[in-house]
N, C-alpha and C positions, 0 to 999 in steps of 0.2 A: 884342244879341238875347237873350242869356242873361238879362239883368236884366229885359227886357220880359216874357218869358214865365215865368220861374222866380223872379223876385225876386232880391234880394241875399242871398247866403248864403256865408260863408267858413268855415263850420263843417266841420271835418275830423276831429273826435274820433270814435273808435269806427268808423273806416273810412268815415265819411260823405264824400260828394263835394260840392265846391262847385258853384255854379250854372254857372260857366264850363266846368268839366270835364264836367258832365252834358250841356250843349249840344254840346260838342265830340264826345262819344260819339255823340249822336243824329245830328248832321250827318255824321259819318264813316260811320255805318251807312247813312243815307239816300242818300249819294252813291255808295256802292259796297257794296250789300248782298251778303252772303255768310255765311260762318261767323262767328259772334260771337267766336270765339276770336281771329280775325285783328284785329278791332277792339280786343279786350282787350290783345293784344300791342302794338298801336300806341300805345294810350293808357296802357298800363302799369297796368291794373286787372284784376280777375277777370272771367271770363265771366258768372257770376251777376250781378255788378254791372252789366255791359253790358245783360243781358236786362231787369233791373229798371228801369234808367235809360231805355231805349228806350220801355218801356211808360209810364212816368211822364211823360216829356217829351212824348210823343205826345198824352197826355190833356190836358196843360196847353195845348198848341197848339190842340187841338180845342175847348177851353173858350172860346177867343177867336175861333173861326171866324166867328161871327156878325158880327164887326167888318168882315170883308171879303166874306163871302158873304151878300148881303142881297137879298131879293126885295122889290119895291115893295109897301108896305103901306097906302097911302092914294091917294086919287084924284089928288092933285097929282103924286106920284111916278110913278104909272102913265101919266099924260098926258105927262110928261117922257120916259119910255122909249118911248112911242108915237112921239113926234116924232123922237127920235134914230133909231129903226128906219126910219121913213118917209124921212128925209133920206138915209140910207145905202143902203137896199135898195128903196125905192119900193114898200113893201107896207103899205097903210093898216091901222090898228087893231092891228097886231101889235106885241108887245113882245119877241119872241125865240122861239127854238126850244126844244122839249122832246124828250128822247130818253132811252133807257136803254142801258147798256153792261154787259157781263159782265166781272167782275174775278175771275180765278182765285184760289181759296183752297185750303188743304189740306182734305182730306175730314174732315168732322166725325163723330166716333164717340160723342161724350159723351152724346147723347140720342137718343130715338127718332125725332126729326125730321131726322136727318142726311141722309136721301135727298132731302129737299125742296131741298137745295142742288145736286143734280145736274141740270144743264141737259140739254136734248135732245141736245146734242153729246157727252154722256156725260163731262163733267168737272165737278167741284164749283166753284161760283161764287156770287158775290153779283150780283144784278141791281140796278144803281145808276142811279137816275133823276137827271137834271140839267137845269137850264135855264140859259141865258146871255143876255146882252144884246147890243146893237149894238157895244159896245166889246170883245166877246168875253171878258167876265168871267163866271164862274159866279155866278148869282144864287140858286140853291138846289141842294142835293145831298141825296138821300135814299139812304142806303147800308145799310139794315137788312133788305133783303128777300132771301130765298133765290133762287138762280138759276132755279128752276122757276116762279116767280111771273110771271104775265103783266104786260106793261107797263101795260095799262089798269087792272089792279087796283091797282098801285102808285100810279098817277095819282089814282084815286078816293079813296085813303086818305092823300093827301099834304097837307101844309100849304099848298102852292101852290094846290091845287084848292079848299081852303077860302077862300083869299083871293079867288078868282074867283067864288065863290058870293056874296060880299059886294059886289065891284066887277065888274060884268058888262059893262064898256065897253071891253074889250080882248080880244085873242086870243093864244094860243100857236100855234106851227106844229108839228104832229106828223106822224107817218107812219101807215101803215095798221095799225100795231099798236094804235092807239087808235080809239075810236069818235068820230064827229063830234059836237061839242057847240057851244053858243053861244060858248064861250070857247076852243074847240080846233078848229083847221082842219086837215084832212087832205086828201090828194090824192083826186081822183075815181078810183074803182076802175076804171071803164070809161069813159074820156072819149069823148064822142060828137061833139063839135064842136071846131073849131080853138081857140075861146076856152077850152074846158075843158082842152085839151092845153096851151095857153099858161099857164094857171093852174097846172097840175101842174108844168110845167117851172120856173116861177118859184119855187113853193113848195119843190120838191125841191132846186133849186140853192142857194137861200139857206140852207135849214134844214140840209141835209146838210153843206155846206161849213163853215158856222159851228160847229155843234155838234161835228162830227168834229174840226175843228181845235182846239177847246177841249180835247177829250179827249186828243188827241195832244200838245198842249202839256203837259198834266198828266203824261202818261207820260214824256215826254222829261226832265222835271225830277225825276221820282221813279222811279228805275230799279228800285226794289224791287217796283213794281207790274207784274204780268203781266196784260195787258188784251187782250180780244178784243172788237172793236166790230162789232156787227150793226146796221146802219142801214136 
């Protein structure tokens, strides 16, 4: 793993850490986040070295995220996702759910926009949009928006939305935080017939269960994330 993400480096002159030690520091912190001094004592390095290493390794991993987190970019890939979703969930034309979740962060004081990160529940957060597929793998993640930003605005400015403007032969399944579009289906706000109620039940069941499970899988594997899901 160290070689895959960080390359091969055994250079230790001047206090430099080799790739294996850097990855060991990062995994130790990710598995049991807390005071970095505890990680430093376990690995026998300094706390500043731990802090710097965590940041550097995280960036290296993020640089390769596109290998695993991939949204279909052409008609053939979209058709494949539609078929997989139809076979598993019996919902035609859909390729997966979309939703946002709030991830707590420390309050930002460094610029005049810090209050934008305060969600209506009065804690600082990022509002993170994600989509997933029938196999319950994330296909896109957008994690750059403050907690006060509405889900629909994040969607309109996302790369996923731009893909759908090009290929308009599939839909995502959203909730009432979004507006209905040709490529985005949401529940009826006031279902008036049994068919509309059945549609709502099917959409809510599949969308909520799948996207929530993906978020919770992520949290279980990354204990340093404090997450509050509003679906």
